[in-house]
KOLMARVEX-85470 format. One line per 2 residues: for each residue x negated, y negated, z negated of C-alpha. Coordinates in Angstrom, 3 decimals. Layout:
% KOLMARVEX-85470
X Y Z; ...
***
This chain:
% KOLMARVEX-85470
2.050 -15.070 -37.597; 0.578 -18.350 -38.712
2.450 -21.620 -38.326; -0.205 -22.751 -35.808
0.269 -19.637 -33.679; 4.046 -19.995 -33.852
3.869 -23.622 -32.717; 1.650 -22.575 -29.780
4.124 -19.856 -28.819; 7.049 -22.247 -29.074
5.270 -24.763 -26.822; 4.595 -21.993 -24.260
8.276 -21.033 -24.222; 9.320 -24.668 -23.725
6.797 -25.024 -20.884; 8.071 -21.818 -19.261
11.609 -23.218 -19.327; 10.432 -26.419 -17.639
8.663 -24.399 -14.933; 11.769 -22.248 -14.320
13.946 -25.362 -14.021; 11.470 -26.878 -11.549
10.643 -29.824 -13.826; 6.906 -29.104 -13.765
4.530 -26.964 -11.705; 2.717 -24.028 -13.262
-0.922 -24.657 -14.133; -1.914 -21.427 -12.364
-0.356 -18.794 -10.132; -1.238 -15.192 -9.509
-0.886 -13.385 -6.224; -0.698 -9.630 -6.095
-1.573 -7.891 -2.864; 0.347 -4.723 -2.219
-1.182 -2.127 0.032; 0.601 -1.327 3.273
4.186 -0.688 2.127; 5.116 0.899 5.458
2.806 3.830 4.789; 4.880 6.878 3.970
4.150 8.497 0.633; 2.119 11.677 0.565
4.280 14.713 -0.074; 3.273 18.133 -1.295
3.187 20.348 -4.334; 1.530 19.853 -7.688
1.110 21.683 -10.954; 2.307 19.866 -14.065
-0.637 19.661 -16.493; 0.713 17.091 -18.965
4.122 15.934 -20.168; 5.718 13.447 -22.495
8.998 15.395 -22.726; 8.987 19.180 -22.289
12.766 19.190 -21.705; 12.358 17.129 -18.517
8.890 18.086 -17.289; 7.526 21.587 -17.884
3.756 22.167 -18.119; 2.340 24.835 -15.762
5.346 24.512 -13.428; 4.901 23.721 -9.734
6.880 20.673 -8.576; 7.539 19.315 -5.118
6.027 15.846 -5.286; 5.843 12.568 -3.463
2.751 10.519 -4.332; 3.100 6.762 -4.061
0.424 4.215 -3.199; 0.827 2.738 -6.678
-0.500 5.900 -8.359; 2.744 7.478 -9.474
4.427 10.756 -8.576; 8.123 11.169 -7.797
9.702 14.518 -8.628; 13.093 16.028 -9.393
13.070 16.778 -13.140; 14.777 19.590 -15.046
17.988 17.539 -15.345; 18.146 17.359 -11.542
17.344 13.637 -11.569; 14.650 11.859 -9.579
11.906 10.776 -11.954; 8.575 8.988 -11.663
5.528 10.005 -13.685; 1.860 8.989 -13.771
-0.255 10.966 -11.330; -2.502 12.232 -14.159
0.435 14.414 -15.275; -0.121 16.554 -12.163
-2.812 18.481 -10.343; -2.339 18.427 -6.577
-2.235 21.825 -4.946; -3.597 22.467 -1.476
-1.416 25.396 -0.450; -1.268 27.300 2.843
1.680 26.331 5.060; 3.297 29.733 4.543
3.354 29.240 0.753; 4.773 25.714 1.084
7.531 27.055 3.345; 8.458 29.752 0.820
8.523 27.190 -2.008; 10.673 24.810 0.041
13.146 27.581 0.891; 13.298 28.644 -2.760
13.994 25.084 -3.927; 16.751 24.622 -1.340
18.400 27.837 -2.525; 18.500 26.703 -6.158
***
């Protein structure tokens, strides 16, 4: 890092401190709109097609999922813990109701 870049970074940190203490106003603000948070997440089943840790998420295994509006999927991993993964790790399955009932009963039994 050059001395010029470091000085610029140091000035930014000082300015951030002044903003946090209310001494100055920020030069710009960002607003993030969140889609309807009262909408319930979409639940169903999905096939794992990608993983970053095969001990916690097994490829080619069917998981009960809850898709969020933010593009992530909540599952129960192999450790029995709730985990959140990117939706591109899964392929949604459109299963008949009878199959979903059997899967749900099987998961409750284990």
